N, C-alpha and C positions, 0 to 999 in steps of 0.2 A: 560418431554421428550416425553411421550406417546401421550399427547395432541398435541404436535408439529407435530408428525408423522401423526396423524389423520387429522390435518389441511392441511398438505402438500399433503396427499393422496386425500383429498376432492378437494383441489385446482387443482391438476393434472387432476382429473376426470372432473372437470368443464372446464378447458382449453381444454381438449381433446374433450369434447362434443361441445364446441364452434367452435373449429377448424373443426370438422366434419360437423357441420351445415354450416359453411362458405364454405367448400369444396363442399357440395351438391349444394349450391346456385351458386357457381362459375361454376359448370358443367352445371347447368340449364341455366345460363346466356349465356354460350357458345353455348348451344343447340339452344336457341332462336335466337342468332345472326347468327348461321349457317343456320337456316331455313327461314331467311327473315329479322330479326331484330325486336326489340320490338315495335318501332313506326309503322312499316308496319303491323305486326301481330295484334297489338292492334286495328287497323283500320278495321279489318275484322269483320263485323257485321252478315253476313249470308253466307252460302255456299249451293250449290245444286250440288250433284254428281249423275251422271248416271253411273252405273256399270254393268258389266256382271259377273254373279256368277255361280259357279259350286258346288253343294252340293251332295255328294255321287253319282257322275256321272249324276246328273240332272242339266240341265242348266236353268238359270232364268235371267230375266232383273230386275234390282234393282235401286231404286231411294232413295237418302237420302237428306233430307233438314234439316238444322240446323240454328236457329236464336240464336246467342250466348247468353247463360245464360237464354234463354226464352223457346225454344222449339226444340225438336228433333223428326224427323219422318223418319222411314225406311220402305219402301214398296217393297216387292219382289213378282214377279208373276211367279208361277210354273204352266204353262199350264192352266191358268185361276184360279188357286187356289192362293189367295192373302194372304201373310203373312205380317202383319203390326205391328209395334212397335212404340209407341209414349211416349215420356217423356217430361214433361214441368216443370216449376218451381213450379207448384201447385200439380202435380200428374202424373200418367201414366196409359196407357191402351194398349190393344193389341188385335189383331185378329189372331188366330192360328188354322186354319182348320186341321192341322196335329196333333194338341193336343186335338182335339175334340171340339174346340171353334170357330165356324164359324161367331159368332156375337161379336161385341166389348165388352170387359170385362175389368174392372178396374184391375190394377196390385196390387198384395199384397204389403204391405208396405216394406218388406225386398227386394223384387224384384225391387221396385221403387228406393229405396235408392242405390241399386247396380248399377242402370242405370243412376243416376243423372250426373255422370261424362261425359256422352255423350252430355250434354248441352254445354260443353265448347270446342270450336273449337280447341284451343291450350291448352291442359291440364295444362302445367306448367306456362302459362302466368298468372301473378297476383294470383297465387295459395294461397299465405298467406292471401290476403285480403278476401278470401272466407272461412277463418278459417281452411285451410288445412295445413298439416305438411309434410315436405320433409325430408327424412333421407337417407344418403349415407350408403349403406351396403357393401361397398368394391367393388370387381370386381368378375365377373363370366363369364365362357366361354359360348358364344352363337355362335355355328358353329365354325368358325375360328377366331372369335373376342373375345378378353378379355375385355368384356364390363363393364362400370360402372353400378352398380346396385342401383337404387334409388327407395325407397318406398314412395309413395304419399298416405297419409291417409286423408280422408274427415272428416268433422266435425261430421258426423254420424258414424265415425269409420269404414268406408269401405276403404279397402286398395287395391291399385294396385301397382305392381312392374314394373318399366321400366328399360330397358337395353339400354344404350347409347354407341355407337361406339366412342372410344376416338380419332379415326382418322378423323371422319367426324362430330361428335357430333349429328348424327341422331339417333332417337329411332329405334332400329332394332327389338325389341321384347317387349311385355308387358304380364304380367300374373296377373290374378285376380280370385277369387273364385266366383262360381255361383251355384245356386240351379237348377239342371236339374231333374225335376220329383221327387223331394224329396231327391235327392242325391247331395251332394256338390262335385263339380268337379273343377279342375283348367282349366280356359279358357286361352289358350296361343295364342297370336296374333303375327305373324311375318310380318315384313314390308320390302319391297324390291323395286328395280327399282325406285329409287328416281329421280324426275325431278323437275326443277324450272318452275313454271307456269308463264304465261305472267304477272301476278300480282307481281311476285317476291317471292312467297312462295314455298318452297321446300316440295313436297308432295310425299309419296310412291304411285306408280301406281299399285302395287300388294300387296294384304293383304291376308294372310292365317290364318284361325282361327281353332284351334283344341279344341274341347269341351271334355276334358279328353280323355277317350277311346271310347266315344260314337260315334262321327262323326266329320268330318272336312268340311270346305268350303273354297273356294278361290274366291276372288273378284278382278276384274281388272277395273281400271277407264277408262271409255270411254269419259266422258266429265265432266268438272268442271267449275262452274260459281261462282264468288265471288261477294258479296254485291248486289245480285239480290233481287228485292222486293219479299216478302213472305207473302201470305195471312194467317193471324193468324187462319183462319177457318180450315186449314189442321191439326191443332193440337187438334181440338175439337172432342170429342167422340160422334158419332152419335147414337141416341137412337132409 
């Protein structure tokens, strides 16, 4: 009798886990459909964004270029001081004059692993084929939204938590851990002002990022280009 109970409990746990995984995938599918559809989003090979940024009351122009799965480059200009971050499928490097590094320097391995997710233009698209795992962690309040909470864990065991609005199936917030000067902080990114591009992809026009209690920044999209040619040289670290 005891063995039967144990088997039943194990079976119940297994069925519950499967149901949860199916529910996570169901939500992800709805998110992909709501933001453009799998076929259209899968056809995005590159993007180029021009943004206006405000960091601690300092304005900056910013450009982000991504070649899906291959390279990511973000460059911001604060009155002539250029902040550059590059991640590729091989490694990463950065220029951070505000951190005492005015010359290109290779990223530490843990920082690189934390930034690899930026290589993927649509994070949830084909996540399983990259060896990533999605888990539904129930719901949580984000502002006025009782959002679905989905944890996406990379093959390097780097986790990001996404909050999806059940009314629109847009991602309204994401949270991940990051090393800021030797201190681990939660980086919380909030997305708003969603608009459909001419291509048919729904993209947030305003992004606010809070780096723990240290500082925050806001970026607004000025221009977005999809599937434009990108010179691979922009991802190379100049010596």
